[in-house]
C-alpha positions as CSV (number, residue, x, y, z in Angstrom):
1,M,-62.1,-153.6,-108.5
2,A,-61.6,-157.3,-108.8
3,L,-58.0,-159.2,-108.6
4,T,-57.9,-161.0,-112.2
5,L,-55.4,-164.1,-112.1
6,I,-54.4,-166.8,-114.4
7,V,-55.9,-169.9,-112.4
8,N,-55.1,-173.2,-113.9
9,G,-54.5,-171.4,-117.8
10,Q,-58.3,-169.7,-117.4
11,S,-57.9,-166.3,-115.8
12,R,-60.6,-165.2,-113.4
13,D,-61.9,-162.6,-111.4
14,F,-61.8,-162.2,-107.8
15,E,-64.2,-159.9,-106.3
16,A,-63.6,-160.5,-102.6
17,L,-60.3,-160.4,-102.4
18,P,-58.3,-157.2,-102.1
19,E,-55.5,-156.6,-104.3
20,S,-53.2,-157.1,-102.0
21,A,-54.4,-160.5,-101.0
22,N,-52.0,-163.8,-100.5
23,L,-51.8,-167.6,-101.4
24,E,-53.2,-168.2,-97.9
25,Q,-56.3,-165.8,-98.8
26,L,-56.8,-167.3,-102.1
27,V,-57.1,-170.8,-100.9
28,V,-59.3,-169.7,-98.6
29,E,-61.2,-167.7,-101.5
30,L,-61.4,-170.7,-103.4
31,G,-62.8,-173.0,-100.6
32,L,-60.1,-175.8,-100.4
33,K,-58.3,-177.4,-97.6
34,G,-54.9,-176.2,-97.4
35,D,-53.4,-179.4,-96.3
36,R,-54.5,-180.9,-99.2
37,V,-52.9,-178.3,-102.1
38,A,-49.9,-177.6,-104.0
39,I,-49.6,-174.0,-105.6
40,E,-47.4,-173.5,-108.0
41,H,-46.5,-169.0,-108.3
42,N,-45.4,-167.8,-111.6
43,G,-43.4,-170.6,-112.3
44,A,-42.2,-171.5,-108.7
45,I,-43.4,-173.7,-106.0
46,A,-45.0,-171.7,-103.6
47,P,-43.7,-173.9,-99.7
48,R,-47.0,-173.5,-97.5
49,S,-45.2,-171.8,-95.0
50,S,-44.7,-169.2,-96.6
51,W,-48.3,-168.8,-98.5
52,A,-49.3,-165.8,-96.3
53,Q,-46.7,-163.9,-96.6
54,T,-46.7,-164.3,-100.5
55,V,-48.7,-160.7,-102.0
56,L,-50.7,-162.0,-105.6
57,T,-50.7,-159.3,-108.6
58,G,-52.9,-159.4,-111.3
59,G,-52.6,-161.1,-114.0
60,D,-49.6,-163.7,-111.7
61,R,-50.1,-167.3,-113.0
62,L,-51.1,-170.0,-110.4
63,E,-51.3,-173.8,-111.0
64,V,-53.3,-175.4,-107.6
65,V,-53.5,-178.6,-107.7
66,H,-56.1,-180.7,-105.2
67,F,-54.8,-183.9,-103.9
68,V,-57.9,-186.3,-103.4
69,G,-57.6,-189.6,-101.1
70,G,-58.8,-192.9,-102.4
71,G,-57.6,-195.9,-103.1
72,V,-57.9,-199.9,-103.1
C-alpha cells in the first residue's frame, strides 16, 4: 500500500516507501541531496539531525525546499 503525503501542497503516493518511512528515506526517494534540502514537517522545521527518527504518517504535510547555488 502506498504512503500518501502532501508534498509542497500536492498529494503524492510513494509506493516504494514503507508505511514506517522516515524523512531521510523520503529525501532519498525524491532524489534530493540531503545537504541541500530543508523540510517543514506538519508546520515545524525538521532539523536534519532528526530526519532518521522522524517517522512519516499518511496525510503528513511537508514543505521541501531545495537550495540551488549560483549567482553573479
